[in-house]
C-alpha positions in Angstrom: -115.3 -44.1 -16.9 -114.9 -40.2 -16.3 -115.9 -37.5 -18.8 -112.4 -35.3 -17.7 -109.5 -34.8 -19.4 -106.4 -36.5 -17.3 -103.6 -38.5 -17.7 -105.5 -41.5 -17.4 -108.2 -40.8 -19.8 -105.5 -38.8 -22.6 -108.4 -39.6 -25.7 -110.4 -37.0 -24.3 -107.8 -34.4 -24.6 -108.6 -32.5 -28.3 -106.5 -29.7 -30.2 -108.0 -27.6 -32.3 -104.5 -26.9 -34.1 -104.8 -30.6 -35.2 -108.8 -31.0 -36.4 -108.4 -30.2 -39.7 -112.6 -29.4 -40.3 -111.3 -26.4 -37.9 -108.9 -25.2 -40.6 -111.2 -25.6 -43.4 -114.2 -23.8 -41.8 -111.6 -20.9 -40.6 -110.6 -21.2 -44.2 -113.7 -20.2 -45.6 -114.6 -17.7 -43.7 -111.6 -15.2 -44.2 -112.3 -16.0 -47.6 -115.8 -14.6 -47.1 -114.6 -11.7 -45.3 -112.6 -10.2 -47.9 -114.2 -7.6 -49.6 -113.5 -8.8 -53.1 -116.4 -10.4 -53.8 -118.5 -8.3 -56.8 -121.4 -7.8 -55.1 -123.9 -4.6 -56.2 -126.5 -2.8 -54.4 -127.3 -2.0 -50.9 -128.4 -3.8 -47.8 -130.2 -1.8 -45.2 -128.5 1.5 -47.1 -124.8 0.1 -46.9 -123.1 -1.2 -49.7 -123.6 -5.3 -49.7 -119.8 -5.5 -49.6 -119.9 -4.0 -46.2 -123.3 -5.5 -44.9 -121.8 -9.4 -46.2 -118.2 -8.2 -44.0 -119.5 -7.5 -41.1 -122.0 -10.9 -40.9 -118.5 -12.7 -42.2 -116.7 -11.4 -39.2 -119.3 -11.9 -36.8 -119.7 -15.1 -37.9 -115.6 -15.6 -37.9 -116.2 -14.5 -34.1 -118.8 -16.9 -32.6 -117.3 -20.0 -34.7 -114.0 -18.9 -32.3 -116.1 -19.2 -29.5 -117.6 -22.7 -30.3 -114.2 -24.4 -31.0 -112.9 -23.0 -27.4 -115.7 -23.7 -25.6 -116.7 -27.0 -27.6 -113.8 -28.7 -29.4 -110.6 -27.7 -27.3 -110.6 -30.0 -24.3 -107.8 -29.3 -22.7 -105.4 -31.2 -20.5 -105.6 -30.8 -16.3 -101.3 -31.1 -16.4 -101.2 -27.6 -18.2 -103.9 -25.9 -15.5 -101.6 -27.5 -12.8 -98.3 -25.8 -14.3 -100.0 -22.4 -14.0 
């Protein structure tokens, strides 16, 4: 059986918008990047909330890349229409 996504093989099509764990991870990451958490002190000479927000934003970006490359399986019919 082929690993390609095709009309003959519709079970390979995955929409990340309908994958619940993707939404849970996005929710956790979005909450983590909000600078609302009471953190004190400095990390590398910067306020800790700044470092945590930048690291959280980078993690959010990397997770989005992961979802696009490994979770999202597109249907070949969509490519034929373009």
